[in-house]
Short mmCIF file of the C-alpha atoms (twelve columns), coordinates in Angstrom:
data_MODEL
# 
_entry.id   MODEL 
# 
loop_
_atom_site.group_PDB 
_atom_site.id 
_atom_site.type_symbol 
_atom_site.label_atom_id 
_atom_site.label_alt_id 
_atom_site.label_comp_id 
_atom_site.label_asym_id 
_atom_site.label_seq_id 
_atom_site.Cartn_x 
_atom_site.Cartn_y 
_atom_site.Cartn_z 
_atom_site.pdbx_PDB_model_num 
ATOM 1   C CA . MET A 1   -15.340 -5.396  -1.933  1 
ATOM 2   C CA . ILE A 2   -12.769 -4.210  -4.401  1 
ATOM 3   C CA . THR A 3   -15.071 -0.947  -5.856  1 
ATOM 4   C CA . ILE A 4   -14.352 1.867   -8.054  1 
ATOM 5   C CA . GLU A 5   -14.420 4.453   -5.010  1 
ATOM 6   C CA . LYS A 6   -12.256 2.196   -2.475  1 
ATOM 7   C CA . LEU A 7   -9.435  2.264   -5.207  1 
ATOM 8   C CA . ARG A 8   -10.128 6.050   -4.948  1 
ATOM 9   C CA . ASP A 9   -9.306  5.862   -1.631  1 
ATOM 10  C CA . PHE A 10  -6.480  3.850   -1.794  1 
ATOM 11  C CA . GLY A 11  -4.651  5.961   -4.742  1 
ATOM 12  C CA . ALA A 12  -5.655  4.717   -7.695  1 
ATOM 13  C CA . ASP A 13  -5.786  7.024   -10.431 1 
ATOM 14  C CA . VAL A 14  -9.475  5.277   -11.318 1 
ATOM 15  C CA . ASP A 15  -10.134 7.981   -14.304 1 
ATOM 16  C CA . GLU A 16  -6.952  6.339   -16.036 1 
ATOM 17  C CA . GLY A 17  -7.251  3.900   -15.217 1 
ATOM 18  C CA . LEU A 18  -10.903 3.393   -16.588 1 
ATOM 19  C CA . ALA A 19  -9.843  5.465   -19.727 1 
ATOM 20  C CA . ARG A 20  -7.556  2.417   -20.420 1 
ATOM 21  C CA . CYS A 21  -10.384 -0.314  -20.027 1 
ATOM 22  C CA . LEU A 22  -12.331 1.486   -22.086 1 
ATOM 23  C CA . GLU A 23  -14.234 3.038   -19.776 1 
ATOM 24  C CA . ARG A 24  -15.266 -0.116  -18.442 1 
ATOM 25  C CA . GLU A 25  -14.921 -1.152  -14.833 1 
ATOM 26  C CA . ASP A 26  -16.298 -4.194  -14.743 1 
ATOM 27  C CA . PHE A 27  -13.301 -4.934  -17.182 1 
ATOM 28  C CA . TYR A 28  -11.051 -2.294  -14.972 1 
ATOM 29  C CA . ILE A 29  -12.650 -4.506  -11.701 1 
ATOM 30  C CA . MET A 30  -11.570 -7.578  -12.373 1 
ATOM 31  C CA . LEU A 31  -7.543  -6.630  -14.409 1 
ATOM 32  C CA . VAL A 32  -7.810  -5.343  -11.059 1 
ATOM 33  C CA . ARG A 33  -8.657  -8.032  -9.172  1 
ATOM 34  C CA . LYS A 34  -6.432  -10.465 -11.183 1 
ATOM 35  C CA . THR A 35  -3.263  -8.006  -9.784  1 
ATOM 36  C CA . ILE A 36  -4.163  -9.553  -6.781  1 
ATOM 37  C CA . GLU A 37  -3.925  -13.225 -7.413  1 
ATOM 38  C CA . ASP A 38  -0.403  -12.079 -9.307  1 
ATOM 39  C CA . LYS A 39  3.250   -13.620 -7.032  1 
ATOM 40  C CA . ARG A 40  5.518   -11.972 -8.684  1 
ATOM 41  C CA . ILE A 41  6.104   -9.709  -5.332  1 
ATOM 42  C CA . SER A 42  7.049   -12.551 -3.647  1 
ATOM 43  C CA . LEU A 43  9.539   -13.655 -7.005  1 
ATOM 44  C CA . LEU A 44  10.603  -10.490 -6.666  1 
ATOM 45  C CA . GLU A 45  11.737  -10.441 -3.180  1 
ATOM 46  C CA . GLN A 46  13.252  -13.668 -3.589  1 
ATOM 47  C CA . GLN A 47  15.649  -13.092 -6.923  1 
ATOM 48  C CA . LEU A 48  16.676  -9.507  -4.792  1 
ATOM 49  C CA . LYS A 49  17.236  -12.036 -1.829  1 
ATOM 50  C CA . LYS A 50  19.936  -13.892 -4.017  1 
ATOM 51  C CA . GLY A 51  21.047  -11.308 -5.821  1 
ATOM 52  C CA . GLU A 52  19.063  -12.642 -9.462  1 
ATOM 53  C CA . LEU A 53  19.403  -8.864  -10.113 1 
ATOM 54  C CA . THR A 54  18.758  -9.438  -13.676 1 
ATOM 55  C CA . GLY A 55  15.712  -11.264 -13.161 1 
ATOM 56  C CA . ALA A 56  14.536  -9.048  -10.926 1 
ATOM 57  C CA . PHE A 57  15.052  -5.940  -13.173 1 
ATOM 58  C CA . ASP A 58  13.046  -8.435  -15.199 1 
ATOM 59  C CA . THR A 59  10.014  -9.220  -13.046 1 
ATOM 60  C CA . ALA A 60  10.459  -5.988  -11.655 1 
ATOM 61  C CA . HIS A 61  9.915   -4.112  -14.461 1 
ATOM 62  C CA . GLU A 62  6.776   -6.391  -15.459 1 
ATOM 63  C CA . LEU A 63  4.682   -5.012  -12.156 1 
ATOM 64  C CA . LYS A 64  5.244   -1.461  -13.188 1 
ATOM 65  C CA . GLY A 65  3.605   -2.319  -16.422 1 
ATOM 66  C CA . MET A 66  0.379   -4.130  -14.752 1 
ATOM 67  C CA . TYR A 67  0.273   -1.291  -12.029 1 
ATOM 68  C CA . SER A 68  0.838   1.546   -14.631 1 
ATOM 69  C CA . ASN A 69  -1.714  0.260   -16.945 1 
ATOM 70  C CA . LEU A 70  -4.026  0.058   -14.233 1 
ATOM 71  C CA . ALA A 71  -3.295  3.588   -12.213 1 
ATOM 72  C CA . LEU A 72  -2.748  1.751   -9.432  1 
ATOM 73  C CA . THR A 73  -0.457  5.180   -8.307  1 
ATOM 74  C CA . PRO A 74  1.585   3.883   -4.498  1 
ATOM 75  C CA . LEU A 75  2.275   0.198   -6.622  1 
ATOM 76  C CA . THR A 76  3.611   2.091   -9.539  1 
ATOM 77  C CA . LYS A 77  6.097   4.208   -7.150  1 
ATOM 78  C CA . PRO A 78  7.705   1.990   -5.091  1 
ATOM 79  C CA . VAL A 79  8.519   -0.269  -7.935  1 
ATOM 80  C CA . THR A 80  9.863   1.762   -10.943 1 
ATOM 81  C CA . GLU A 81  12.465  3.089   -8.197  1 
ATOM 82  C CA . MET A 82  13.439  -0.841  -8.337  1 
ATOM 83  C CA . THR A 83  13.161  -1.103  -11.911 1 
ATOM 84  C CA . GLU A 84  15.554  1.902   -12.603 1 
ATOM 85  C CA . LEU A 85  17.757  0.528   -9.447  1 
ATOM 86  C CA . LEU A 86  17.391  -2.989  -11.417 1 
ATOM 87  C CA . ARG A 87  18.753  -1.625  -14.982 1 
ATOM 88  C CA . SER A 88  21.580  -0.212  -14.134 1 
ATOM 89  C CA . ARG A 89  22.308  -3.407  -11.302 1 
ATOM 90  C CA . THR A 90  22.808  -1.718  -8.992  1 
ATOM 91  C CA . ASP A 91  23.445  -3.702  -6.012  1 
ATOM 92  C CA . THR A 92  22.894  -2.152  -3.344  1 
ATOM 93  C CA . ASP A 93  20.060  -2.720  0.309   1 
ATOM 94  C CA . TYR A 94  16.091  -3.057  -2.070  1 
ATOM 95  C CA . THR A 95  14.485  -3.719  1.982   1 
ATOM 96  C CA . ASP A 96  12.745  -0.735  2.693   1 
ATOM 97  C CA . LEU A 97  11.801  -0.457  -1.021  1 
ATOM 98  C CA . VAL A 98  10.208  -3.882  -1.649  1 
ATOM 99  C CA . ASN A 99  8.450   -2.967  1.908   1 
ATOM 100 C CA . GLU A 100 7.311   -0.013  0.877   1 
ATOM 101 C CA . LEU A 101 5.986   -2.900  -2.093  1 
ATOM 102 C CA . LYS A 102 4.743   -4.882  0.011   1 
ATOM 103 C CA . ASN A 103 2.418   -3.000  2.594   1 
ATOM 104 C CA . LYS A 104 0.316   -0.724  -0.465  1 
ATOM 105 C CA . PHE A 105 -0.096  -4.480  -2.095  1 
ATOM 106 C CA . GLU A 106 -1.303  -5.155  1.247   1 
ATOM 107 C CA . ARG A 107 -3.594  -2.248  1.206   1 
ATOM 108 C CA . LEU A 108 -4.492  -2.762  -2.285  1 
ATOM 109 C CA . CYS A 109 -5.712  -6.852  -1.023  1 
ATOM 110 C CA . ALA A 110 -7.798  -5.252  2.000   1 
ATOM 111 C CA . LEU A 111 -10.084 -3.114  -0.149  1 
# 
């Protein structure tokens, strides 16, 4: 079960996330749960494997916004790095960043 304390231990900036949710813990936790249900990391991975850099940019940018708004800092770092590379359509190996994102997402899901 996700709790505020577990999110703090995960590395989320819970105070910032709560401030954006009008200090409503139940609302914040509900949004984090919705994030766990999101399947766009898989979509991003597929787009990158196919070389669809424009689509990958759009997906990474959406994830960056979601994670940033909820102050899920461990997820924000790798997806922000990907977003900036994809913004300029940098054709590079994104494997390490995708793996970092997936590993941190799995840690969030395990809360």
